[in-house]
C-alpha positions, 0 to 999 in steps of 0.5 A: 500500500502506498496510501492509507485510503488507496484504491486498487488499480484493478478496481479503478481500471474497469470504471475508467474504461467503461465511462471514458474513451481512449485518450480522454482526460481523467481528473483525480482532485484527491490523487493520493499515491496516484492509483487513479492516474495509474489506472488511466495510464494503463487504460490509454487515457491521459490524467491530471492528479492533484495532491496537497500532501508532499509525501503522497505527491512524491510517492505518486510521481515515483509510482507513475514514473515506475509504471511508465518505465514498466509499460515501455518495457512491456510490463503493465503491472504496478503491484511490485512498486514500493515507494521509498520510505517517507 
């Protein structure tokens, strides 16, 4: 877990895919560690994530960067990612 109220990417992805079109923009005004942004990215959508707390903002940036690298290498699973200790 990256955040105390984190939602599973596997739960968010079907919702994003059902209610948006490819390349749509998904907005998460309470992004936390970025689960919604990860789900959007993995679903071929663009995303905007807003987070006030620096520790979660930083963790979300690291998580998204790791997922983007993994996707470029052909893997799209973010289950392995562990942010640096805060």
